[in-house]
C-alpha positions as CSV (number, residue, x, y, z in Angstrom):
1,M,17.2,18.7,25.3
2,T,17.0,18.4,21.5
3,D,18.4,15.3,20.1
4,L,20.9,16.5,17.4
5,S,22.1,13.0,16.3
6,P,22.1,12.3,12.6
7,A,19.4,9.4,13.1
8,A,17.1,12.0,14.7
9,E,17.6,14.7,12.1
10,A,17.1,12.0,9.5
11,L,13.8,10.9,10.9
12,R,12.7,14.6,11.5
13,L,13.3,15.6,7.8
14,L,11.7,12.2,6.7
15,G,8.4,13.3,8.6
16,P,5.8,11.1,10.2
17,F,5.2,7.7,8.7
18,P,1.8,7.8,6.8
19,E,-1.2,6.6,8.8
20,N,-2.3,3.0,8.2
21,W,-4.3,2.7,5.0
22,V,-5.1,-1.0,5.1
23,P,-8.8,-1.6,5.9
24,E,-9.4,-3.9,8.7
25,R,-11.1,-7.1,8.3
26,P,-13.3,-9.0,10.9
27,G,-11.3,-11.8,12.4
28,I,-7.9,-10.9,11.1
29,D,-5.2,-9.9,13.7
30,H,-2.5,-8.7,11.4
31,D,-2.2,-7.5,7.9
32,V,1.5,-8.8,7.8
33,V,3.6,-10.9,10.2
34,V,7.3,-10.9,9.9
35,V,9.0,-14.1,11.2
36,G,12.4,-13.1,12.4
37,G,13.4,-10.0,14.3
38,G,17.2,-9.6,13.1
39,H,18.5,-7.1,10.7
40,T,16.0,-7.9,7.9
41,G,13.1,-8.0,10.3
42,A,14.1,-4.6,11.3
43,G,14.5,-3.3,7.7
44,F,10.9,-4.6,6.9
45,A,9.6,-2.7,9.8
46,L,11.1,0.4,8.3
47,A,9.9,-0.4,4.8
48,L,6.1,-1.2,6.1
49,Q,5.8,1.7,8.1
50,R,7.0,4.1,5.4
51,A,4.6,2.3,3.2
52,G,1.6,3.0,5.4
53,I,1.1,-0.6,6.5
54,R,1.0,-0.2,10.0
55,R,-0.7,-3.2,11.5
56,F,2.2,-5.7,11.3
57,S,3.8,-7.8,13.9
58,I,7.5,-9.1,14.1
59,I,7.9,-12.4,16.0
60,D,11.2,-14.2,16.8
61,A,11.9,-17.4,18.6
62,A,14.8,-16.1,20.4
63,T,14.2,-15.7,24.3
64,D,15.4,-11.9,24.0
65,E,17.2,-9.3,22.0
66,A,20.7,-10.6,22.7
67,N,20.0,-14.2,21.3
68,S,18.0,-12.8,18.2
69,G,20.0,-13.6,15.0
70,V,23.3,-14.8,14.8
71,W,25.6,-11.9,15.7
72,L,26.1,-12.7,19.4
73,T,25.2,-16.6,19.0
74,R,26.3,-18.4,16.1
75,A,28.3,-16.1,14.1
76,R,32.2,-16.3,14.6
77,M,33.7,-14.0,12.2
78,N,35.6,-11.1,13.3
79,L,34.6,-8.9,10.5
80,L,31.5,-9.1,8.1
81,R,31.9,-10.3,4.6
82,T,30.5,-7.4,2.9
83,P,31.8,-3.9,2.1
84,K,31.2,-1.4,4.9
85,N,29.4,1.0,2.7
86,L,26.9,-1.5,1.2
87,P,23.3,-0.3,1.7
88,G,21.6,-2.2,4.5
89,P,18.4,-1.9,6.9
90,E,18.5,1.9,6.5
91,L,17.0,1.6,3.0
92,G,18.2,5.1,1.9
93,V,17.7,6.9,5.0
94,Q,21.3,7.8,5.7
95,G,21.0,8.9,9.2
96,L,20.0,5.3,10.1
97,S,23.0,3.6,8.1
98,F,25.8,1.9,9.9
99,Q,28.2,4.8,8.9
100,A,26.1,7.2,10.7
101,W,26.0,5.2,13.7
102,Y,29.7,4.4,13.6
103,E,30.8,8.0,13.1
104,E,28.5,9.2,15.9
105,H,30.2,6.8,18.3
106,K,33.6,6.6,17.2
107,G,34.3,9.4,14.7
108,R,34.6,10.1,10.9
109,Q,38.3,9.0,11.0
110,A,37.6,5.7,12.7
111,Y,35.1,5.1,9.9
112,A,37.5,6.0,7.3
113,E,40.1,3.7,8.5
114,L,37.5,0.7,8.8
115,L,38.3,-2.1,6.6
116,R,35.0,-4.0,6.9
117,I,32.3,-4.0,9.7
118,P,33.3,-5.9,13.0
119,R,30.8,-8.2,13.9
120,L,30.3,-7.1,17.4
121,D,29.7,-3.4,16.0
122,W,27.2,-4.6,13.7
123,A,25.2,-6.2,16.4
124,K,25.2,-3.0,18.5
125,Y,24.1,-1.1,15.3
126,I,21.1,-3.4,14.7
127,S,20.0,-3.1,18.4
128,W,20.4,0.8,18.1
129,F,18.5,0.8,14.8
130,R,15.6,-1.3,16.5
131,G,15.6,1.3,19.2
132,R,15.5,4.2,17.0
133,L,12.5,3.1,15.2
134,G,10.9,2.1,18.6
135,L,10.2,-1.6,17.4
136,S,8.4,-3.8,19.6
137,I,9.5,-7.4,18.7
138,R,7.6,-10.4,20.3
139,Y,10.4,-12.6,21.5
140,D,10.1,-16.2,22.6
141,T,7.4,-16.8,19.9
142,R,7.8,-19.5,17.3
143,L,5.9,-20.2,14.4
144,L,4.8,-23.9,14.4
145,R,2.7,-24.2,11.4
146,I,1.0,-21.9,8.6
147,E,-2.5,-23.2,7.9
148,P,-4.2,-21.8,4.9
149,A,-7.7,-20.2,5.3
150,A,-10.1,-18.7,2.8
151,D,-8.6,-15.3,2.4
152,H,-6.0,-15.4,5.1
153,L,-3.5,-17.5,7.0
154,K,-3.6,-19.0,10.3
155,L,-0.4,-19.0,12.3
156,H,0.0,-21.8,15.0
157,L,2.3,-20.1,17.3
158,E,4.1,-21.1,20.7
159,T,4.6,-18.2,23.1
160,G,6.3,-18.7,26.4
161,G,5.4,-22.3,26.3
162,E,1.7,-21.6,25.5
163,R,0.3,-22.4,22.0
164,R,-2.2,-19.9,20.2
165,I,-3.6,-19.2,16.9
166,E,-3.3,-15.7,15.2
167,T,-4.5,-14.6,11.7
168,T,-2.7,-12.6,9.3
169,R,-3.0,-11.6,5.7
170,K,0.6,-11.7,4.7
171,V,3.6,-13.6,6.1
172,I,7.5,-12.8,5.5
173,L,9.9,-15.6,6.4
174,A,12.9,-13.5,7.3
175,N,14.1,-16.4,9.5
176,G,17.5,-16.9,8.5
177,V,19.9,-19.3,6.6
178,A,18.0,-22.3,7.5
179,G,14.7,-20.8,6.9
180,S,13.8,-22.7,3.8
181,G,15.6,-25.9,4.8
182,Y,18.2,-27.3,7.3
183,A,21.8,-27.3,8.3
184,Y,23.6,-29.9,6.4
185,T,25.9,-32.5,8.2
186,P,27.4,-35.3,6.2
187,E,26.3,-38.6,6.9
188,A,29.8,-39.6,8.2
189,L,29.3,-37.0,11.0
190,L,25.8,-37.7,11.7
191,A,26.9,-41.3,12.7
192,L,29.2,-39.7,15.5
193,P,27.6,-39.1,19.1
194,E,26.2,-35.6,19.5
195,T,28.6,-34.9,22.2
196,L,31.4,-35.2,19.8
197,R,30.2,-33.1,16.9
198,A,28.3,-29.8,16.1
199,H,27.5,-27.8,13.1
200,T,28.7,-24.1,12.9
201,N,24.8,-23.2,12.9
202,D,24.7,-24.5,16.5
203,Q,25.8,-22.5,19.6
204,I,29.0,-24.3,20.3
205,D,30.8,-23.6,23.6
206,I,34.2,-22.5,21.9
207,A,35.8,-22.0,25.3
208,S,35.4,-25.8,26.0
209,L,37.6,-26.8,23.1
210,R,40.8,-25.4,24.9
211,G,43.5,-28.2,24.9
212,K,41.5,-30.3,22.5
213,A,42.3,-31.6,18.9
214,V,39.3,-30.1,16.7
215,A,38.6,-31.3,13.2
216,V,36.6,-28.7,11.0
217,I,34.8,-30.2,7.9
218,G,34.4,-27.7,4.9
219,A,36.4,-24.8,3.6
220,A,34.0,-21.9,3.3
221,A,33.7,-18.9,5.5
222,S,31.8,-20.5,8.4
223,A,34.5,-23.3,8.5
224,F,37.5,-20.9,8.6
225,D,35.6,-18.8,11.2
226,A,35.1,-21.8,13.5
227,A,38.7,-22.9,13.0
228,G,39.9,-19.2,13.9
229,A,37.6,-19.2,17.1
230,A,38.8,-22.6,18.2
231,L,42.6,-21.7,17.9
232,E,42.0,-18.5,19.7
233,A,40.3,-20.2,22.4
234,G,43.4,-22.5,22.9
235,A,42.6,-25.6,20.9
236,R,45.7,-27.8,20.8
237,E,45.3,-28.5,17.3
238,V,42.8,-27.7,14.5
239,H,42.6,-29.5,11.1
240,L,40.4,-28.3,8.4
241,F,39.2,-30.9,5.8
242,A,38.1,-29.9,2.3
243,R,36.7,-32.0,-0.7
244,R,38.1,-29.5,-3.1
245,D,41.8,-29.5,-4.1
246,H,41.9,-25.7,-3.6
247,I,40.3,-23.2,-1.4
248,A,37.8,-21.0,-3.2
249,S,39.1,-17.5,-3.7
250,V,36.9,-15.4,-6.2
251,P,33.4,-14.6,-5.2
252,V,31.3,-15.2,-8.2
253,S,28.7,-12.9,-7.2
254,R,31.2,-10.1,-7.9
255,A,30.0,-10.2,-11.7
256,R,26.6,-9.2,-10.6
257,G,27.9,-6.3,-8.5
258,Y,27.0,-3.7,-10.8
259,P,23.4,-2.0,-10.8
260,G,22.3,-3.3,-14.1
261,A,22.9,-6.7,-13.4
262,Y,21.9,-6.4,-9.7
263,D,18.7,-4.4,-10.1
264,N,17.4,-6.6,-13.2
265,Y,18.6,-9.8,-12.1
266,P,15.1,-11.2,-11.2
267,H,13.9,-10.3,-14.9
268,L,16.7,-12.6,-16.6
269,P,15.8,-15.8,-18.4
270,D,15.4,-18.8,-16.1
271,A,18.4,-20.5,-18.0
272,L,20.6,-17.6,-17.3
273,R,19.7,-17.6,-13.6
274,W,20.1,-21.2,-13.3
275,R,23.6,-21.1,-14.8
276,Q,24.6,-18.4,-12.6
277,A,23.5,-20.3,-9.5
278,L,25.4,-23.4,-11.0
279,R,28.6,-21.4,-11.3
280,F,28.3,-20.4,-7.7
281,R,27.9,-23.8,-6.5
282,N,30.7,-25.3,-8.7
283,S,33.1,-22.4,-7.7
284,G,32.4,-22.9,-3.9
285,S,31.9,-20.6,-1.3
286,T,34.5,-18.1,-0.6
287,P,36.1,-17.2,2.9
288,T,37.3,-13.7,3.3
289,P,41.1,-13.2,3.3
290,D,41.0,-12.1,7.0
291,A,39.2,-15.4,7.9
292,V,41.9,-17.4,6.3
293,E,45.0,-15.3,7.7
294,R,43.1,-15.6,11.1
295,A,43.5,-19.4,11.3
296,V,46.7,-19.8,9.0
297,K,48.8,-17.7,11.5
298,H,48.6,-20.3,14.1
299,P,51.2,-23.0,13.5
300,N,49.0,-25.8,15.1
301,F,46.3,-25.2,12.1
302,H,46.5,-27.7,9.4
303,I,44.5,-27.8,5.9
304,H,43.8,-31.2,4.2
305,L,42.7,-30.5,0.6
306,G,40.9,-33.3,-1.6
307,T,40.0,-35.0,1.4
308,E,36.5,-36.4,2.6
309,W,35.7,-38.4,5.6
310,H,34.3,-42.0,5.5
311,E,33.2,-44.0,8.4
312,P,34.7,-42.3,11.3
313,Q,35.0,-44.4,14.5
314,V,34.6,-43.6,18.4
315,E,37.7,-45.0,20.3
316,N,38.0,-44.3,23.9
317,G,35.6,-41.4,23.8
318,R,37.4,-39.8,20.8
319,I,37.0,-39.5,17.0
320,A,39.1,-41.8,15.0
321,V,39.2,-41.4,11.3
322,A,41.4,-43.2,8.8
323,L,42.5,-41.0,5.8
324,D,45.0,-41.2,2.9
325,Q,47.3,-39.0,5.2
326,G,47.2,-41.2,8.0
327,R,45.1,-41.9,11.0
328,F,43.9,-39.0,13.0
329,H,42.1,-38.7,16.5
330,F,39.9,-35.9,17.5
331,D,38.3,-34.7,20.6
332,F,35.5,-32.8,18.4
333,A,34.3,-32.2,15.0
334,I,32.6,-29.2,13.5
335,A,30.8,-29.3,10.3
336,G,31.0,-26.1,8.3
337,T,29.1,-27.7,5.4
338,G,26.5,-25.1,4.9
339,F,22.6,-25.4,4.5
340,R,20.1,-27.2,2.0
341,V,17.1,-26.0,0.6
342,D,14.2,-28.3,1.2
343,L,10.7,-26.7,2.1
344,A,9.4,-30.3,2.8
345,R,11.8,-30.2,6.0
346,R,10.1,-27.1,7.4
347,P,7.4,-28.0,9.8
348,E,5.7,-24.6,9.4
349,L,5.1,-25.5,5.9
350,D,3.7,-29.1,6.1
351,D,0.3,-27.9,5.0
352,L,1.5,-26.4,1.8
353,A,4.9,-27.8,0.8
354,G,3.5,-30.3,-1.9
355,D,1.8,-27.4,-3.6
356,I,4.7,-25.0,-3.9
357,L,6.2,-24.4,-7.3
358,L,10.1,-25.4,-7.2
359,W,12.7,-24.6,-9.8
360,R,12.6,-28.2,-10.9
361,D,8.9,-27.8,-11.8
362,R,9.6,-24.9,-13.8
363,Y,13.0,-25.4,-15.5
364,V,14.8,-28.4,-16.9
365,P,18.3,-27.5,-17.6
366,P,20.5,-29.4,-20.1
367,E,21.7,-32.7,-18.6
368,T,25.4,-31.2,-18.1
369,E,23.7,-28.6,-15.8
370,A,21.4,-30.9,-13.7
371,D,21.6,-30.0,-10.2
372,E,19.2,-31.7,-7.5
373,D,20.0,-29.1,-4.8
374,L,19.2,-26.0,-7.0
375,G,16.1,-27.7,-8.2
376,A,14.7,-27.8,-4.7
377,H,14.8,-24.0,-4.5
378,P,11.2,-22.4,-4.5
379,Y,10.5,-20.6,-7.7
380,L,9.6,-17.2,-6.5
381,G,7.5,-14.4,-7.9
382,L,9.0,-10.9,-8.2
383,G,7.8,-10.0,-4.7
384,H,9.6,-13.0,-3.3
385,E,6.0,-14.7,-3.0
386,L,5.5,-18.4,-3.2
387,Q,3.7,-19.8,-6.2
388,E,1.5,-22.7,-6.9
389,K,2.6,-25.9,-8.8
390,E,-1.0,-26.4,-9.9
391,P,-2.9,-22.9,-10.8
392,G,-5.9,-22.7,-8.4
393,R,-5.0,-25.4,-6.0
394,A,-3.3,-23.3,-3.3
395,P,-3.8,-19.5,-3.9
396,Q,-3.0,-18.8,-0.4
397,L,0.7,-19.3,-1.2
398,R,1.1,-16.1,-2.8
399,N,0.6,-14.6,0.6
400,I,3.9,-16.1,2.1
401,H,7.1,-14.2,1.1
402,I,10.3,-16.1,1.3
403,Y,13.1,-13.6,2.5
404,N,15.7,-16.3,3.4
405,P,18.4,-18.4,1.1
406,G,15.6,-20.1,-0.5
407,G,15.4,-17.2,-2.8
408,F,18.9,-17.6,-4.1
409,V,18.2,-19.3,-7.5
410,S,15.4,-16.6,-8.2
411,F,17.4,-13.8,-7.0
412,G,21.0,-14.4,-7.5
413,V,22.3,-13.3,-4.1
414,P,22.2,-14.8,-0.5
415,V,18.8,-13.5,0.3
416,G,18.6,-12.2,3.9
417,D,22.3,-11.0,4.0
418,V,23.1,-7.2,3.5
419,P,23.7,-7.4,-0.2
420,S,20.0,-8.4,-0.8
421,M,18.4,-5.4,1.3
422,R,18.5,-2.5,-1.1
423,R,16.7,-4.2,-3.9
424,D,14.6,-7.0,-2.2
425,I,13.1,-5.3,0.8
426,P,11.4,-2.6,-1.0
427,A,10.3,-5.2,-3.8
428,V,8.6,-7.4,-1.2
429,T,7.0,-4.5,0.6
430,A,5.7,-3.1,-2.8
431,S,4.3,-6.6,-3.7
432,I,2.6,-6.7,-0.3
433,S,1.3,-3.2,-0.5
434,R,-0.2,-4.0,-4.2
435,D,-1.9,-7.3,-3.1
436,L,-3.6,-5.5,0.3
437,F,-4.7,-2.6,-2.0
438,L,-6.2,-4.7,-4.8
439,A,-7.8,-7.1,-2.5
440,D,-9.9,-4.2,-1.1
441,L,-10.3,-2.2,-4.3
442,D,-14.0,-1.6,-4.1
443,R,-13.3,0.2,-0.7
444,H,-10.3,2.0,-2.0
445,A,-12.1,3.0,-5.2
446,E,-14.9,4.5,-2.9
447,R,-12.3,6.3,-0.9
448,V,-10.3,7.8,-3.9
449,T,-13.4,9.1,-5.7
450,S,-15.6,10.2,-2.9
451,A,-16.5,13.8,-2.8
452,V,-14.3,16.0,-0.6
453,A,-15.6,19.0,1.2
454,P,-14.1,22.1,-0.5
455,E,-11.4,24.2,1.3
456,F,-12.7,27.5,0.3
457,G,-15.6,29.1,-1.7
458,E,-16.1,31.5,-4.6
459,D,-15.7,34.4,-2.3
460,A,-12.0,33.6,-2.1
461,Y,-11.4,34.6,-6.0
462,R,-14.5,36.6,-6.9
463,S,-12.7,39.9,-6.8
464,A,-10.3,38.6,-9.5
465,L,-12.8,37.5,-11.9
466,W,-12.4,39.2,-15.4
467,G,-14.6,41.9,-15.7
468,T,-15.3,42.2,-11.9
469,R,-12.5,44.7,-11.3
470,W,-13.3,46.6,-14.5
471,Q,-16.8,47.2,-13.5
472,A,-15.6,48.2,-10.0
473,A,-13.3,50.9,-11.6
474,E,-16.1,52.2,-13.8
């Protein structure tokens, strides 16, 4: 039976992907390795195949597809935070879009009535997307170290508990929110036993919070998502603590939501990109209205504004903390305090971190705009490639492309989330294509200028030559 689905028709009309054009090099296993098999890894698989770069590999530390990414593991929102019609990993192939999948499975009217994308439906869509492309993702494969070599990179991997080395010309770090740093937990919480605390980036047994008093530190989306999930699991009470005196409610990114600003953002002057990133940090990360409503509707949910924890204690196996509002006791604390960018904390970059150009090396802001955290972001090239702090010292850095939140200051959006895909996945792919082509220019020049056997000879047109027919008529 012929597959008449929108996806099948879109792929039919798109035609076969180009054959691989990248010349093989002795001793090189891959032309590109994508680290991370989530929605961005799937998007890169489509982009690379359409570009004719076919010798790539996608690795993922998760044990299997169900545990890959965050959607079925650490994400706790009911609805995604982005508009339902925002372009995603389909990269303009509408038959592979979320809308096409949703309408095929639930109908056009259901999509029309959808406010934003349900998280579980997004997970099903990404699984379907991988299947449609026939992706073979190497699960249970962790990147331990990137070692620079003469004209390539050595990847130290651990697969199924065994270590091995593979070589590649390019690496794309599409490895999620902590891919350029770490999940940040305030010192006050780090002092507590691990049995009494977690970060929203951890896989928390939410069901175990039933009947317990829970503290959530932070007021961004992940904090409200954790609070809502704990309340729905039957927590006795949940208290959310925010350092600010208000809950942020206006996304700063909305100002760059029109095509002119979005498409050209990487070309803005450093001062303007820095100022925009600083505005975002100063304004605070915004929870979605439904995330706030999800928690607030529970009478046993309480918000404490302008409150910061200091020196919590452990009393009788519970957390005790003295605050201006009184003394509180909790059974568990969840840090919804986001992530920090620090390439020196990434073990896979141990050999290279000291040579990477950071924003603090490139741009010195006015004293009133100084920000240590923003200065730690890598200063990326237009293809998201790392750059050298000292030219000529570590040229292999340009072969590592950062596609995670480490690119925020350079590109102005949370890189790796859906809003970054339409612009940045093609940009990274184009950069990789250009580098691979120019690196073997001699071989390509020979190919494009070599003589090609003619498809037809003079006999095919001789009868139409001027004078030939006239002479025949005579």
